[in-house]
Biopython code that builds the backbone (N, CA, C, O; Angstrom):
import numpy as np
from Bio.PDB.StructureBuilder import StructureBuilder

atoms = [
    (1, "MET", "N", (-41.523, 103.667, 66.238)),
    (1, "MET", "CA", (-40.514, 103.367, 65.733)),
    (1, "MET", "C", (-40.168, 102.317, 66.767)),
    (1, "MET", "O", (-39.247, 101.524, 66.573)),
    (2, "LEU", "N", (-41.021, 102.312, 68.037)),
    (2, "LEU", "CA", (-40.779, 101.305, 68.881)),
    (2, "LEU", "C", (-41.261, 99.813, 68.660)),
    (2, "LEU", "O", (-40.831, 98.840, 69.279)),
    (3, "ALA", "N", (-42.142, 99.802, 67.755)),
    (3, "ALA", "CA", (-42.780, 98.835, 67.838)),
    (3, "ALA", "C", (-41.661, 97.839, 66.473)),
    (3, "ALA", "O", (-41.593, 96.614, 66.370)),
    (4, "GLU", "N", (-41.151, 98.569, 65.872)),
    (4, "GLU", "CA", (-40.235, 97.922, 64.703)),
    (4, "GLU", "C", (-38.931, 97.141, 65.844)),
    (4, "GLU", "O", (-39.033, 95.943, 66.105)),
    (5, "ASP", "N", (-38.035, 97.791, 66.298)),
    (5, "ASP", "CA", (-37.114, 96.957, 67.380)),
    (5, "ASP", "C", (-36.597, 97.762, 68.383)),
    (5, "ASP", "O", (-35.630, 98.497, 68.184)),
    (6, "TYR", "N", (-37.063, 97.694, 69.246)),
    (6, "TYR", "CA", (-36.797, 98.667, 70.612)),
    (6, "TYR", "C", (-34.944, 98.856, 71.083)),
    (6, "TYR", "O", (-34.295, 99.822, 71.484)),
    (7, "ARG", "N", (-34.534, 97.214, 70.744)),
    (7, "ARG", "CA", (-33.254, 97.222, 70.490)),
    (7, "ARG", "C", (-32.513, 98.214, 69.928)),
    (7, "ARG", "O", (-31.393, 98.270, 70.436)),
    (8, "GLN", "N", (-32.749, 99.189, 68.892)),
    (8, "GLN", "CA", (-31.992, 100.129, 68.308)),
    (8, "GLN", "C", (-32.324, 101.176, 68.783)),
    (8, "GLN", "O", (-31.586, 102.112, 68.474)),
    (9, "LEU", "N", (-33.277, 101.442, 69.521)),
    (9, "LEU", "CA", (-33.425, 102.711, 70.635)),
    (9, "LEU", "C", (-32.491, 103.229, 71.631)),
    (9, "LEU", "O", (-31.749, 102.342, 72.056)),
    (10, "GLU", "N", (-32.289, 104.394, 72.144)),
    (10, "GLU", "CA", (-32.047, 104.848, 73.432)),
    (10, "GLU", "C", (-32.473, 104.956, 74.386)),
    (10, "GLU", "O", (-33.048, 105.972, 74.775)),
    (11, "LEU", "N", (-32.291, 103.838, 75.085)),
    (11, "LEU", "CA", (-33.323, 103.603, 76.705)),
    (11, "LEU", "C", (-32.672, 103.473, 77.840)),
    (11, "LEU", "O", (-31.604, 102.865, 77.903)),
    (12, "ALA", "N", (-33.349, 104.129, 79.044)),
    (12, "ALA", "CA", (-32.927, 103.903, 80.059)),
    (12, "ALA", "C", (-32.910, 102.317, 80.001)),
    (12, "ALA", "O", (-33.478, 101.527, 79.247)),
    (13, "ALA", "N", (-31.931, 102.117, 81.226)),
    (13, "ALA", "CA", (-31.826, 100.901, 81.374)),
    (13, "ALA", "C", (-32.841, 99.940, 82.244)),
    (13, "ALA", "O", (-32.699, 98.721, 82.149)),
    (14, "ALA", "N", (-33.691, 100.397, 82.949)),
    (14, "ALA", "CA", (-34.941, 100.226, 83.021)),
    (14, "ALA", "C", (-35.802, 99.459, 82.337)),
    (14, "ALA", "O", (-36.090, 98.269, 82.467)),
    (15, "ASP", "N", (-36.322, 100.595, 81.310)),
    (15, "ASP", "CA", (-37.013, 100.342, 80.313)),
    (15, "ASP", "C", (-36.424, 99.121, 79.272)),
    (15, "ASP", "O", (-37.220, 98.326, 78.773)),
    (16, "ARG", "N", (-34.867, 99.037, 78.970)),
    (16, "ARG", "CA", (-34.468, 98.040, 78.098)),
    (16, "ARG", "C", (-35.006, 96.865, 78.951)),
    (16, "ARG", "O", (-35.906, 96.119, 78.564)),
    (17, "ALA", "N", (-34.375, 96.762, 80.148)),
    (17, "ALA", "CA", (-34.714, 95.470, 80.845)),
    (17, "ALA", "C", (-36.087, 95.288, 80.945)),
    (17, "ALA", "O", (-36.293, 94.114, 80.640)),
    (18, "MET", "N", (-37.017, 95.781, 81.185)),
    (18, "MET", "CA", (-38.336, 95.527, 81.132)),
    (18, "MET", "C", (-39.093, 95.042, 79.581)),
    (18, "MET", "O", (-39.933, 94.142, 79.567)),
    (19, "LEU", "N", (-38.716, 95.687, 78.464)),
    (19, "LEU", "CA", (-38.866, 95.162, 77.180)),
    (19, "LEU", "C", (-37.934, 94.147, 76.948)),
    (19, "LEU", "O", (-38.359, 93.402, 76.065)),
    (20, "ASP", "N", (-36.703, 93.764, 77.427)),
    (20, "ASP", "CA", (-35.756, 92.284, 77.035)),
    (20, "ASP", "C", (-36.763, 91.229, 77.837)),
    (20, "ASP", "O", (-37.137, 90.270, 77.161)),
    (21, "TYR", "N", (-37.170, 91.296, 79.010)),
    (21, "TYR", "CA", (-38.280, 90.344, 79.528)),
    (21, "TYR", "C", (-39.497, 90.282, 78.989)),
    (21, "TYR", "O", (-40.033, 89.174, 78.965)),
    (22, "VAL", "N", (-40.247, 91.489, 78.411)),
    (22, "VAL", "CA", (-41.375, 91.124, 77.787)),
    (22, "VAL", "C", (-41.424, 90.841, 76.642)),
    (22, "VAL", "O", (-42.513, 90.566, 76.139)),
    (23, "ALA", "N", (-40.072, 90.823, 75.780)),
    (23, "ALA", "CA", (-39.852, 90.033, 74.603)),
    (23, "ALA", "C", (-39.779, 88.612, 74.774)),
    (23, "ALA", "O", (-40.408, 87.825, 74.066)),
    (24, "LYS", "N", (-38.955, 88.251, 75.779)),
    (24, "LYS", "CA", (-38.417, 86.713, 75.530)),
    (24, "LYS", "C", (-39.622, 86.014, 76.552)),
    (24, "LYS", "O", (-39.680, 84.784, 76.572)),
    (25, "LEU", "N", (-40.380, 86.644, 77.222)),
    (25, "LEU", "CA", (-42.049, 86.395, 78.022)),
    (25, "LEU", "C", (-42.619, 86.022, 76.896)),
    (25, "LEU", "O", (-43.121, 84.898, 76.852)),
    (26, "THR", "N", (-42.661, 86.833, 75.812)),
    (26, "THR", "CA", (-43.973, 86.514, 74.687)),
    (26, "THR", "C", (-43.338, 85.591, 73.580)),
    (26, "THR", "O", (-44.117, 84.773, 73.091)),
    (27, "ILE", "N", (-42.430, 85.595, 73.249)),
    (27, "ILE", "CA", (-41.492, 84.501, 72.173)),
    (27, "ILE", "C", (-41.131, 83.163, 72.738)),
    (27, "ILE", "O", (-41.456, 82.147, 72.125)),
    (28, "THR", "N", (-40.509, 83.104, 73.818)),
    (28, "THR", "CA", (-39.885, 82.045, 74.613)),
    (28, "THR", "C", (-40.537, 82.198, 75.831)),
    (28, "THR", "O", (-39.897, 82.795, 76.697)),
    (29, "PRO", "N", (-41.704, 81.789, 76.125)),
    (29, "PRO", "CA", (-41.925, 81.466, 77.881)),
    (29, "PRO", "C", (-41.352, 80.660, 78.600)),
    (29, "PRO", "O", (-40.642, 80.989, 79.550)),
    (30, "SER", "N", (-41.585, 79.478, 78.242)),
    (30, "SER", "CA", (-40.800, 78.428, 78.554)),
    (30, "SER", "C", (-39.225, 78.640, 79.316)),
    (30, "SER", "O", (-38.846, 78.117, 80.364)),
    (31, "ARG", "N", (-38.531, 79.501, 78.493)),
    (31, "ARG", "CA", (-37.412, 79.942, 79.215)),
    (31, "ARG", "C", (-37.110, 80.973, 80.027)),
    (31, "ARG", "O", (-35.982, 81.379, 80.305)),
    (32, "ILE", "N", (-38.267, 81.432, 80.443)),
    (32, "ILE", "CA", (-38.237, 82.487, 81.537)),
    (32, "ILE", "C", (-37.508, 81.975, 82.545)),
    (32, "ILE", "O", (-37.439, 80.756, 82.384)),
    (33, "GLU", "N", (-36.816, 82.395, 83.700)),
    (33, "GLU", "CA", (-36.130, 82.176, 84.667)),
    (33, "GLU", "C", (-35.797, 83.211, 86.089)),
    (33, "GLU", "O", (-35.564, 84.419, 86.148)),
    (34, "LYS", "N", (-35.896, 82.114, 87.207)),
    (34, "LYS", "CA", (-35.607, 83.392, 88.379)),
    (34, "LYS", "C", (-34.696, 84.712, 88.082)),
    (34, "LYS", "O", (-35.020, 85.810, 88.536)),
    (35, "ALA", "N", (-33.477, 84.510, 87.245)),
    (35, "ALA", "CA", (-32.675, 85.087, 86.939)),
    (35, "ALA", "C", (-32.991, 86.432, 86.186)),
    (35, "ALA", "O", (-32.363, 87.491, 86.219)),
    (36, "ASP", "N", (-34.189, 86.086, 85.465)),
    (36, "ASP", "CA", (-35.023, 87.013, 84.519)),
    (36, "ASP", "C", (-35.493, 88.316, 85.324)),
    (36, "ASP", "O", (-35.157, 89.500, 85.360)),
    (37, "VAL", "N", (-36.454, 87.486, 85.962)),
    (37, "VAL", "CA", (-37.301, 88.256, 87.402)),
    (37, "VAL", "C", (-36.317, 88.957, 88.178)),
    (37, "VAL", "O", (-36.571, 90.120, 88.491)),
    (38, "GLU", "N", (-35.172, 88.405, 88.558)),
    (38, "GLU", "CA", (-33.780, 89.246, 89.413)),
    (38, "GLU", "C", (-33.456, 90.620, 88.881)),
    (38, "GLU", "O", (-33.566, 91.719, 89.425)),
    (39, "HIS", "N", (-32.915, 90.195, 87.365)),
    (39, "HIS", "CA", (-32.814, 91.292, 86.242)),
    (39, "HIS", "C", (-33.638, 92.190, 86.603)),
    (39, "HIS", "O", (-33.220, 93.330, 86.805)),
    (40, "LEU", "N", (-35.146, 91.840, 86.780)),
    (40, "LEU", "CA", (-36.042, 93.203, 86.909)),
    (40, "LEU", "C", (-35.719, 93.962, 88.114)),
    (40, "LEU", "O", (-35.671, 95.192, 88.127)),
    (41, "ARG", "N", (-35.503, 93.229, 89.110)),
    (41, "ARG", "CA", (-35.199, 93.899, 90.430)),
    (41, "ARG", "C", (-34.335, 94.516, 90.512)),
    (41, "ARG", "O", (-34.449, 95.481, 91.268)),
    (42, "GLN", "N", (-32.896, 94.299, 89.737)),
    (42, "GLN", "CA", (-31.849, 95.057, 89.874)),
    (42, "GLN", "C", (-31.891, 96.340, 89.173)),
    (42, "GLN", "O", (-31.164, 97.315, 89.367)),
    (43, "ALA", "N", (-33.074, 96.172, 88.126)),
    (43, "ALA", "CA", (-33.354, 97.601, 87.213)),
    (43, "ALA", "C", (-34.122, 98.502, 88.299)),
    (43, "ALA", "O", (-34.508, 99.621, 87.961)),
    (44, "GLY", "N", (-34.271, 98.183, 89.170)),
    (44, "GLY", "CA", (-35.267, 98.757, 90.419)),
    (44, "GLY", "C", (-36.863, 98.543, 90.259)),
    (44, "GLY", "O", (-37.653, 99.400, 90.652)),
    (45, "PHE", "N", (-37.201, 97.557, 89.764)),
    (45, "PHE", "CA", (-38.564, 97.296, 89.651)),
    (45, "PHE", "C", (-38.812, 96.309, 91.138)),
    (45, "PHE", "O", (-38.083, 95.421, 91.578)),
    (46, "SER", "N", (-40.111, 96.841, 91.689)),
    (46, "SER", "CA", (-40.451, 96.373, 92.525)),
    (46, "SER", "C", (-41.416, 95.218, 92.253)),
    (46, "SER", "O", (-42.139, 95.313, 91.261)),
    (47, "ASP", "N", (-41.505, 94.085, 93.073)),
    (47, "ASP", "CA", (-42.133, 92.994, 92.869)),
    (47, "ASP", "C", (-43.520, 92.982, 92.175)),
    (47, "ASP", "O", (-43.936, 92.115, 91.406)),
    (48, "SER", "N", (-44.299, 94.352, 92.678)),
    (48, "SER", "CA", (-45.251, 94.481, 92.781)),
    (48, "SER", "C", (-45.563, 95.028, 91.393)),
    (48, "SER", "O", (-46.556, 94.712, 90.738)),
    (49, "ALA", "N", (-44.226, 96.226, 90.857)),
    (49, "ALA", "CA", (-44.450, 96.260, 88.994)),
    (49, "ALA", "C", (-43.875, 95.052, 88.659)),
    (49, "ALA", "O", (-44.638, 94.492, 87.873)),
    (50, "ILE", "N", (-43.157, 94.560, 88.817)),
    (50, "ILE", "CA", (-42.995, 93.117, 88.020)),
    (50, "ILE", "C", (-44.183, 92.242, 87.867)),
    (50, "ILE", "O", (-44.306, 91.648, 86.795)),
    (51, "LEU", "N", (-45.115, 92.076, 88.840)),
    (51, "LEU", "CA", (-46.112, 91.331, 88.621)),
    (51, "LEU", "C", (-47.026, 91.922, 87.378)),
    (51, "LEU", "O", (-47.645, 91.247, 86.556)),
    (52, "ASP", "N", (-46.942, 93.444, 87.464)),
    (52, "ASP", "CA", (-47.972, 94.667, 86.450)),
    (52, "ASP", "C", (-47.493, 94.222, 84.883)),
    (52, "ASP", "O", (-48.144, 93.774, 83.939)),
    (53, "ILE", "N", (-46.233, 94.512, 85.023)),
    (53, "ILE", "CA", (-45.535, 94.039, 83.768)),
    (53, "ILE", "C", (-45.883, 92.720, 83.363)),
    (53, "ILE", "O", (-46.516, 92.643, 82.311)),
    (54, "CYS", "N", (-45.537, 91.385, 84.122)),
    (54, "CYS", "CA", (-45.731, 90.245, 83.366)),
    (54, "CYS", "C", (-47.261, 89.995, 83.135)),
    (54, "CYS", "O", (-47.608, 89.346, 82.149)),
    (55, "GLN", "N", (-48.230, 90.516, 84.061)),
    (55, "GLN", "CA", (-49.996, 90.166, 83.617)),
    (55, "GLN", "C", (-50.157, 91.225, 82.189)),
    (55, "GLN", "O", (-50.967, 90.967, 81.298)),
    (56, "VAL", "N", (-49.359, 92.283, 82.160)),
    (56, "VAL", "CA", (-49.836, 93.304, 80.702)),
    (56, "VAL", "C", (-49.197, 92.379, 79.784)),
    (56, "VAL", "O", (-50.142, 92.059, 79.062)),
    (57, "ALA", "N", (-48.444, 91.915, 79.475)),
    (57, "ALA", "CA", (-47.396, 90.981, 78.539)),
    (57, "ALA", "C", (-48.482, 90.110, 78.825)),
    (57, "ALA", "O", (-49.439, 90.178, 78.054)),
    (58, "CYS", "N", (-48.535, 89.306, 79.768)),
    (58, "CYS", "CA", (-49.652, 88.021, 79.465)),
    (58, "CYS", "C", (-50.857, 88.261, 78.349)),
    (58, "CYS", "O", (-51.190, 87.820, 77.249)),
    (59, "TYR", "N", (-51.219, 89.056, 79.145)),
    (59, "TYR", "CA", (-52.414, 89.657, 78.448)),
    (59, "TYR", "C", (-52.661, 89.784, 77.244)),
    (59, "TYR", "O", (-53.430, 89.121, 76.548)),
    (60, "TYR", "N", (-51.936, 90.743, 76.942)),
    (60, "TYR", "CA", (-52.218, 90.869, 75.175)),
    (60, "TYR", "C", (-51.635, 89.913, 74.602)),
    (60, "TYR", "O", (-52.073, 89.744, 73.464)),
    (61, "ALA", "N", (-50.530, 88.945, 75.007)),
    (61, "ALA", "CA", (-50.491, 87.442, 74.449)),
    (61, "ALA", "C", (-51.880, 86.714, 74.076)),
    (61, "ALA", "O", (-52.233, 86.272, 72.982)),
    (62, "PHE", "N", (-52.512, 86.720, 75.211)),
    (62, "PHE", "CA", (-53.803, 85.959, 75.434)),
    (62, "PHE", "C", (-54.852, 86.584, 74.157)),
    (62, "PHE", "O", (-55.470, 85.886, 73.354)),
    (63, "VAL", "N", (-54.852, 87.790, 74.215)),
    (63, "VAL", "CA", (-56.152, 88.509, 73.615)),
    (63, "VAL", "C", (-55.508, 88.357, 72.187)),
    (63, "VAL", "O", (-56.305, 87.981, 71.328)),
    (64, "ASN", "N", (-54.398, 88.547, 71.830)),
    (64, "ASN", "CA", (-53.730, 88.169, 70.299)),
    (64, "ASN", "C", (-53.975, 86.795, 70.064)),
    (64, "ASN", "O", (-54.677, 86.612, 69.070)),
    (65, "ARG", "N", (-53.756, 86.163, 70.432)),
    (65, "ARG", "CA", (-53.921, 84.616, 70.515)),
    (65, "ARG", "C", (-55.508, 83.886, 70.084)),
    (65, "ARG", "O", (-55.831, 83.040, 69.249)),
    (66, "LEU", "N", (-56.246, 84.660, 71.077)),
    (66, "LEU", "CA", (-57.821, 84.690, 70.927)),
    (66, "LEU", "C", (-58.138, 85.102, 69.770)),
    (66, "LEU", "O", (-58.979, 84.402, 69.205)),
    (67, "ALA", "N", (-57.685, 86.183, 69.093)),
    (67, "ALA", "CA", (-58.349, 87.144, 68.196)),
    (67, "ALA", "C", (-57.724, 86.133, 66.692)),
    (67, "ALA", "O", (-58.296, 86.021, 65.608)),
    (68, "ASP", "N", (-56.480, 85.553, 67.095)),
    (68, "ASP", "CA", (-55.886, 84.888, 65.970)),
    (68, "ASP", "C", (-57.008, 83.633, 65.542)),
    (68, "ASP", "O", (-57.611, 83.485, 64.479)),
    (69, "GLY", "N", (-57.048, 82.635, 67.038)),
    (69, "GLY", "CA", (-57.751, 81.675, 66.961)),
    (69, "GLY", "C", (-59.001, 81.629, 66.438)),
    (69, "GLY", "O", (-59.473, 80.620, 65.914)),
    (70, "LEU", "N", (-59.762, 83.030, 66.592)),
    (70, "LEU", "CA", (-60.970, 82.992, 66.215)),
    (70, "LEU", "C", (-60.910, 83.833, 64.953)),
    (70, "LEU", "O", (-61.993, 84.348, 64.678)),
    (71, "GLY", "N", (-59.832, 84.125, 64.046)),
    (71, "GLY", "CA", (-59.835, 84.804, 62.815)),
    (71, "GLY", "C", (-60.293, 85.858, 62.626)),
    (71, "GLY", "O", (-60.909, 86.122, 61.594)),
    (72, "VAL", "N", (-60.028, 86.975, 63.897)),
    (72, "VAL", "CA", (-60.531, 88.195, 63.775)),
    (72, "VAL", "C", (-59.237, 89.291, 62.624)),
    (72, "VAL", "O", (-58.011, 89.385, 62.584)),
    (73, "GLU", "N", (-60.238, 89.839, 61.960)),
    (73, "GLU", "CA", (-59.517, 90.847, 61.141)),
    (73, "GLU", "C", (-59.117, 92.261, 62.001)),
    (73, "GLU", "O", (-59.907, 92.940, 62.656)),
    (74, "VAL", "N", (-58.088, 92.436, 61.867)),
    (74, "VAL", "CA", (-57.414, 93.913, 62.093)),
    (74, "VAL", "C", (-57.850, 94.823, 61.634)),
    (74, "VAL", "O", (-57.739, 94.944, 60.414)),
    (75, "GLU", "N", (-58.558, 95.890, 62.433)),
    (75, "GLU", "CA", (-59.383, 97.184, 61.777)),
    (75, "GLU", "C", (-58.301, 97.920, 61.059)),
    (75, "GLU", "O", (-57.148, 98.078, 61.458)),
    (76, "GLU", "N", (-58.842, 98.359, 59.917)),
    (76, "GLU", "CA", (-57.644, 99.293, 59.044)),
    (76, "GLU", "C", (-56.711, 100.443, 59.618)),
    (76, "GLU", "O", (-55.544, 100.635, 59.278)),
    (77, "TYR", "N", (-57.443, 101.180, 60.557)),
    (77, "TYR", "CA", (-57.086, 101.926, 61.021)),
    (77, "TYR", "C", (-56.013, 101.701, 62.138)),
    (77, "TYR", "O", (-55.515, 102.679, 62.696)),
    (78, "MET", "N", (-55.595, 100.223, 62.523)),
    (78, "MET", "CA", (-54.919, 99.707, 63.545)),
    (78, "MET", "C", (-53.422, 99.351, 62.317)),
    (78, "MET", "O", (-52.281, 99.146, 62.729)),
    (79, "ARG", "N", (-53.709, 99.353, 61.221)),
    (79, "ARG", "CA", (-52.430, 98.809, 60.476)),
    (79, "ARG", "C", (-51.683, 99.716, 60.158)),
    (79, "ARG", "O", (-50.668, 99.436, 59.521)),
    (80, "GLU", "N", (-52.022, 101.314, 60.576)),
    (80, "GLU", "CA", (-51.348, 102.224, 60.042)),
    (80, "GLU", "C", (-50.289, 102.675, 61.001)),
    (80, "GLU", "O", (-49.505, 103.569, 60.680)),
]
sb = StructureBuilder()
sb.init_structure("model")
sb.init_model(0)
sb.init_chain("A")
sb.init_seg("    ")
for serial, (resi, resn, name, xyz) in enumerate(atoms, 1):
    if name == "N":
        sb.init_residue(resn, " ", resi, " ")
    sb.init_atom(name, np.array(xyz, "f"), 0.0, 1.0, " ", f" {name:<3s}", serial, name[0])
structure = sb.get_structure()
């Protein structure tokens, strides 16, 4: 369910703020502003947690682009 559209779910404000940030970072990374990071702070995330969120999102984006660039096929069990 989460993979389809997190915006349709009832989530805690902090979870929604995190997912909004990650979505923006993934889809339009050049549009990230200091205000986006400040919004995470206001949602209760520490600077350390914000760094973790950013690093994990960036890592997954990197791995996905690497796999796409090499033409890696998705395993059948991952499609379900």
